[in-house]
C-alpha positions in Angstrom: -10.1 -10.0 10.6 -8.1 -7.1 9.4 -6.6 -7.9 6.1 -5.6 -6.2 2.9 -7.1 -7.5 -0.3 -5.3 -9.9 -2.6 -5.0 -7.1 -5.2 -3.1 -4.9 -2.7 -0.8 -7.8 -2.0 -0.2 -8.2 -5.7 0.4 -4.5 -6.1 3.1 -4.6 -3.4 4.7 -7.6 -5.1 4.7 -5.9 -8.5 6.1 -2.7 -7.0 8.9 -4.7 -5.4 9.8 -6.2 -8.7 10.0 -2.7 -10.3 11.9 -1.4 -7.3 14.5 -4.2 -7.6 15.2 -3.0 -11.2 14.9 0.8 -11.0 16.7 1.4 -14.3 14.5 -1.0 -16.3 11.1 -0.5 -18.0 9.2 -3.7 -17.7 6.2 -4.7 -19.7 3.0 -6.1 -18.1 4.0 -9.4 -19.7 7.4 -9.4 -18.1 5.9 -8.4 -14.7 3.4 -11.3 -15.0 6.2 -13.7 -15.9 8.4 -12.6 -13.0 5.6 -12.6 -10.4 3.8 -15.7 -11.8 0.5 -13.7 -11.8 -2.0 -13.8 -14.7 -1.5 -11.0 -17.2 -5.1 -9.8 -16.7 -4.5 -9.5 -13.0 -1.2 -7.6 -13.5 -3.0 -5.2 -15.9 -5.8 -4.7 -13.4 -3.4 -3.9 -10.6 -1.1 -1.6 -12.7 -4.0 0.8 -13.6 -4.7 2.2 -10.1 -0.9 2.4 -9.4 -0.4 4.5 -12.4 -3.5 6.7 -11.7 -2.1 7.7 -8.3 1.4 8.3 -9.6 3.3 5.3 -8.1 4.3 4.0 -11.5 4.9 5.6 -14.9 3.4 3.8 -17.9 5.5 4.3 -21.0 4.0 3.7 -24.5 5.8 2.5 -27.6 7.9 -0.4 -28.7 10.0 -0.3 -25.6 7.2 0.7 -23.4 6.2 -0.7 -20.1 6.3 0.4 -16.5 8.7 1.8 -14.0 8.5 3.4 -10.5 7.5 7.0 -10.7 9.7 7.8 -7.7 12.4 6.3 -5.6 11.4 3.1 -3.6 12.4 4.9 -0.4 9.8 7.5 -1.2 7.0 5.1 -1.6 5.3 4.0 1.6 3.2 1.0 2.3 0.2 3.3 3.0 0.6 4.8 -0.5 0.1 1.3 -1.9 -2.8 0.3 0.3 -4.6 3.6 -0.3 -4.0 3.3 -4.1 -5.7 -0.1 -4.1 -8.3 0.2 -1.3 -8.9 3.9 -0.7 -8.4 5.7 2.6 -7.7 3.7 5.8 -11.0 3.4 7.7 -11.1 0.7 10.3 -14.8 1.4 11.0 -17.5 3.5 9.5 -16.9 6.2 12.2 -13.1 6.3 11.9 -13.0 8.0 8.5 -13.2 11.7 7.7 -16.7 11.5 6.3 -18.5 9.3 8.7 -22.1 8.2 7.9 -22.6 6.2 11.1 -26.1 6.7 12.5 -24.9 5.6 16.0 -22.1 8.2 16.2 -24.1 10.8 18.2 -24.9 8.2 20.8 -21.6 6.2 20.8 -18.5 7.1 22.8 -16.2 4.8 20.7 -15.6 7.1 17.8 -12.5 8.9 19.2 -11.0 5.6 20.2 -11.6 4.0 16.7 -10.1 7.1 15.1 -7.0 6.7 17.3 -6.7 3.1 16.3 -7.1 4.1 12.7 -4.4 6.7 13.0 -2.0 4.2 14.6 -2.5 1.7 11.8 -2.0 4.4 9.2 1.2 5.6 10.9 2.5 2.0 11.0 1.9 1.7 7.2 3.6 5.1 6.8 6.7 3.7 8.6 7.4 1.1 6.0 8.9 2.0 2.7 9.0 -0.1 -0.5 12.8 0.0 -0.2 12.6 -1.7 3.2 10.4 -4.4 1.6 13.3 -5.3 -0.7 15.6 -6.1 2.2 15.6 -9.7 3.6 13.0 -10.0 6.3 15.6 -10.7 9.0 17.2 -7.3 8.3 14.0 -5.3 8.1 13.4 -3.4 11.3 9.9 -2.4 12.3 9.0 -0.5 15.4 6.5 -2.9 17.0 7.0 -1.7 20.5 6.4 1.9 19.5 3.1 0.9 17.8 2.1 -1.2 20.9 2.9 1.8 23.1 0.8 4.1 20.9 -2.1 1.6 21.0 -1.9 1.5 24.8 -2.8 5.2 24.9 -6.0 4.6 23.0 
């Protein structure tokens, strides 16, 4: 099953809270309270988000976290890759494949195409879109399906 990790899901949740209050600086404790996540989990998730520049961590009495850029400039792929690394559906679909079967297998270009389609789908969704009610969010499923059909 293709699934993002729980920490990636939590990262997305935390970022939507920050995106909903772009003028505010929220502490890890405030974020934990608003999301009902454990403070240790929130702290664990905030670290990689700050390392890749999705959030700014501010020190001091009024310190905390805020988005480092506009929610419309943060894509779902940015969040997934911050938490999980580059998208690689299979061993051979990444840039630095170490698959021993690759010289004898004709599937590599197909897996790379699937990998690219999924990465593009994640690029098509912004954090700002995730703030909208689900009924108003428009995703291009037909376009994705059409691209997969060419694999």
